N, C-alpha and C positions, 0 to 999 in steps of 0.2 A: 503494501499501497504506499502510494507516495506521499511524503511529507506536504500539508497544504502550506505550510511554511514556505517554503522552495518556489513557490508561484507567487509572493507576494511584489507587488510593484511596490517599491517605493523608490523610484524618480522617474522621472521624465521619460528614458528610453526603455524601449520595449526589447525583452533578451529576446539573442537569436535563439537557433533550434525550436521555434513551440509552432504548429500547426497553428497555422494564425489567417484568415483571410480578412483583405481591408477592402468592403465593400463601398462603390463609389455609384451615385446616381446619376445619370447622363445629364448633359444640359439641356437649357432650354431650347425646345424645338419650333420651330417657324410659326410665327402668329398665326397662318389661316388654319394649321393644324389646331392650334391650341383652343379655335372656336368649337372644336368635335371633342365627341369620345374619340381619341387616338390608336387607344387600346394596343395592337400588335400590326397596327397599319403600318409599314417601315415609312414615318415620316422624318423629312432632312432636320437637323436644326438650324437654327436662327444665325445665318449671319451675322445680322449686327450684334449680337451677345456672343457670339465665338468670336468677334475683334474687342467687344470692348471688355470681354471679362479675361483675358491673357493675363492679367497678373493672378488671377486666380489657376489659372491652370500651371504657373511656373509656381507658386506656391505648393498644389499638390507633388507639381516632381520633387518637390523636398521635401515632402513630407511621406511620400510614398518610398518603401524599402528599395533599394540597388538590386537588389537579389533576391526577385521573385517572379510566380510565371504569372503569365498576364491573361485571364478568361477573361470575354466578353459573350454576352448576351450577339445572337447575327441581326438584331434591328441596324441601322445604318447609325441611329443615333446615340446607342450605346457603343459603336465600332467607334465611330469617328469621336467621340470624346475623349475614348480611349486612348488612337492615336494624338488629339492634339495636347492630351498629358506630355506624350511620349516623346517628342516632338522637345515640346518645352522645356524637358531633362536632358532631353538628348540619350535616352533611351533605344536600347538597342536587342530587344526582345521580342518575338513572334506573339501575335498575339491569337492565343487561341478559340476558337467561336466553339460556344456551348451554347445549346438549344435549350438548357434546363431551365436558364438564367434568365428566359425573353419577361415580358411582361404579360399579367393576367390575358386571354385571351376571350374579347369579347364576341367572337364570330360574326353574325349577322348585325351585332347591332356597331360595328367598328366604323367610326366616321358618322352617326347620329351628333347631331348638333347639341347644344348644353341646356341648350330650353326645352326640347320636345326630346330629349330623354328621358325625364321620369315618366312619361305616359308607357312606357316599354317595360315598366318594373310590375314584377307581380307581387315585392315584398319590400315592404319599406326599409331604404335605403338608412344606413347608420351614419352617426352626424359628422365623420371623417374622410367615406368614403362614398363610393357613387352606386356602389350594388351591395345588397344583403350580402354574411360571408356564404350563405349555403344558396343562394342563385345562380343557377346554370343558365349563362344564357343561352338562346338555340346558338348549336355547332362551336359553342365554345364551352366555357371551364368556372366555373366557382373558384373564391379566395383558398374554400376548402381544397380545394382538388390545387391550386396553386401551394399550398405548403406543404402538399407531398412529394410534388414534385423539386421543390427547392430543397425539401427538407432529406431528399434519396441523392442528390448533386451534393450540398453538403457535404453528409456523410462518405460519396463517394469519394472525391477531393480528398478529405481528411485522411482519407482512409491510403488512398494512391499515394498521397504527397505528404508525408508523414513530416514535422518537424521543420516543415517549408510556410516562406509567405504568398500569397496568393494574394495577387490585388484581380477584383470583378469589378468587371463594369456591367453593370445591370438599370434597373429601372423600381421607382415607387413604390409599387404595390410587391414587386417579387423581395424587396430590401424588408419589407417590413415582414413576411411571412419567413425569410430569412430568420429572422429577430422570435418569430410567434414556437419556430422550433427548437431552438435556441436557449429560450427562457422557457420552453414547455408552457405556454399562456396559450388562452384560447384565440382565432384568430382574428375573433369582435375587439379581443383588448391590443391585440397588436395592429387593428388598423387604426389605434388614438398614436401611436409615433410618426410624430413631423419626420417625414424623410425630401431633403427638399433638394432642386439640381444642384449637381457638384457636391452634396456635403457625403462626409466620409462615417463608415460606421464599420466598426473595427469586435470580429467575434473570434474566440479560441478555443480551440477543440484540445484537452487538455487530459491526458490518463481516462479518455472514455468521457469526460465532460465539459458542457461547451461554457463559457463565459463570455460573456458581454465587456468590452472596453470604453468606445465609449460609439453613442447615436447619434447621424444627422449633426458631426463637426464640421462646419461650415470655413471653407479655406478665406487665406486674407485677399478682396477682391483691389484692394490698393497697393502699389509699387509701396517694400521698402522705404521706410524712409535714410 
């Protein structure tokens, strides 16, 4: 049985040799896409924000570990966020695509304008998410499905890459479900987390147990003085 005290974090640096996931939510998408429920539609990043938020990309590059595997959702908003961070930090690491880290699929409801979306729902939506945890849109998946998918992916990568750092470019709903899995809390509870664009959440897998280090940590959006 490992000594719990050996994993106390007494300083700002995170020790090497721990199975650790650095979960980054993609940057802001194009304005026209933000007017709809874009779900798993492959919408582009907003060019204006991509330019204006370059300090945040450089800050993220400084924050992320140099020796890490990089994994990404297949959607371009995640991939291109990862590539922008890598460029800002001069990383030379291949970006591996893992479909398990994609956002919740809302199936036939993809692309629905926000104002008409509530009329499609069969159950009341929770306060901070657009769909009830157990509602499955036609040809889509419920957040319960997403939690299972994300949990399986985390367990797989934790097993296959034990003791390594992994940077994961993903989505707001998917990262919430990663926290639901790690903390073993209900989906409805995890949907209360705020996961902002370009935020960082860090989780660790130690001796068969999950630990959360930080949630929704935002980079510095201003150049350092």
